N, C-alpha and C positions, 0 to 999 in steps of 0.2 A: 424538415429535413428532405433534401432531394432524394430521388430514386437511387441516384449513383451513391450518395452519402450513405444511405440506408445499407445498400449492398456492400460498401467498403467496411462498414461497422459489422456486418455479418461474416465477412471473410476474416476480419481480424479475430472475431470471437472464435471462429472455427480453427483458425491457425493457433491461437492461444490454447485451446482445449487440446489439440493435437500435440503441441510442444510439451504441454504438462504432462500428458498421458504416455507419450512415447519418447520424449526427449528431443531437443531441437536438432541434433545431428541424425536422427532417425526418421525425420519427417521430410519428405520431398515436397517440392511445390506442386507437383502433380497430385499427391495425395490430399493436399489442402484443397486443390481446385475440385477434385472428385468428390470429396467429402461435402464441399459447399455447393455442388451442383452447378459449376461454371467450367468454362475451358480455362487450361493453364495460361494461354495468352491473354485472357481477361484480367488475371491477377498481375501480370507483368505489366500490362498497359495502364492498370489503374493504381497499383501500390509498389510495384518493383520486384525485386528478388526476395529470397528467404530472409537475408540479413535486414532488408528494408522492412519486412513484416514484423520482425521482432523489435526493431527500434520503434515502429509505430505502435505496437502493443505497449511499451514502455511509455511512449508519448501519452497514450491515452490513460494509462494508470497514473501518470504524473498529473495530467489535467484534472482527473476526477479527485485525486488527493488534494490538489491546490485549492480547487473549488470547495470540497468539504472543510478544509482548515479555514477559509476565508469565512464561510458561513458560520462555523463554529466560534469564530473570534468576535463575531458581530452579534452573537446570541446574548441576551441578558441573564447569565448563568451565575449561579452562586459558585464559590470556589470549589466546594465538593463536587457540584454537578459537572463543573468544567474538567475536574481532574478524572471523573468518570468517563466523561465524553472523549477526553484525550486518550484514555486507555482504550475505548472502542476504536477511535480512529487508528491507532497505532497497530492494533491488533488486526484490523481490516485492510489497512494499507502498508505502511512501512515495514512491519513484522509479519506480514502474511506469508505463509507457507509457499503459496503459488508464486509470489514475488521472489522469494529466496531462490526457488528452483529456476525461474526464468533468469534471474541475475547471474546465477551459476553457469547457465548455458551461456550467457552474453560473455562472461569473463573467459569461459573455456574456448569459445570461438576466436577470441583475440582479434576480432575484425570489426569491432565497434566500440565506441567509447562508453565505457560503463559508468563513468562518473556522474552524468546526469540522472541516473536511476536513484542516486542518493541524495539530490538536491532538497527535495522536499522533506527529508527527514531532519535537515537542520531547521527548517521552519518550524516544524512540529516541535524540535527541542527547545527552540527560542520560546514558544508559547508555553511549553511545560515549565520552563525556568521563570517565566513571568507569572506562573500560577503558584508557585512554592515560595513561601516566605517563613523564615528569614531566607534571603537569597544566598544559600550555600550550595554550591555544585553538588555536594554529597547527597542531598536530597533528591535531585533529578537523577543522578546515577543509580541510586537505590530504586527509584520508580522503574527506571529503565530495566534493571536488573529482575524485577518483579514481573514486568510484561515479558521479557525474555524467557523466564521461567515457565510462565504461562503458555508462551508460544512453543516451547520446547516439549511440552506435554502432548502437543498435536502431532500424530503420526502422519505420514504421507497418505495413508489410507483414509484418513479422517478429513483431509483438506477441503473437500466439497462442503463438508458440514459446519467447518469452523467459523465461517463467515456468515452464517445464516443468523438472522436477528435474534432469536431466543439463545442460541449457543453464544453469540458475540456478547450479549449483555451479561450472561453468566460468567464468562471469561474475564470481562472488564470488572465485574463486582469482585471476583476472587483476587485480581491483581491489585485492585485498590485496597481491599481488605488486608492484603498481605503487607503492602507497603505501610499502612497505618500501624500494623503491628510491630514492624521493624523500626519505624519512626513516629512513636506516639507523641513527640514533643514537637513535630512539624506542624506549624501554623499555616493553614491554607489562606492565601491572599491573592487576590487578582490585581496585578499591577498595570496601570496604564502607561503608555498607550499600547495597544495591541496590533493596531494597523500594520506596523513594520513587518509583521510576521508574514503577511500576504504578500510582500513585495519579492521580487526575484533578486 
């Protein structure tokens, strides 16, 4: 990675942390610049205005989510393992409290298209539906509900800890166990092909 590329990633990471801690509308570009140790004009010339920073943060999160899903679909996992890994992925990406906060800011701003922020969720849902057999939409809905229940137990104050490896694994296990309790007759089966899940 080039020096400029590394600096831009650092700027985005600083901006994301400030947006989450203070709220998008309470953070100025000057604050991002001073927190990152650069001049404000450096951010303007490299990344653009505050709206552009938020859009780039979402783009970076979407890229990370898409790459993780593609790798997940390619792994030789058992159905049970895949379901557990899908739970981890959803809690880390699509249902992340941090993403929900940023998405709310994006909607409130009404100056950017929020629809792309949800694109990867449909890929994740398709892979989930390929994992559950018999192919009944209710099973996927129940699983998503279990994940959302687990997500909703995370307070704003806990958001920094909720995606750490150990915590994430425990949350995924609880969600899968809850799903199996509610759907004991669900037979897990991985349906080929999985490759379309990774396409746009």
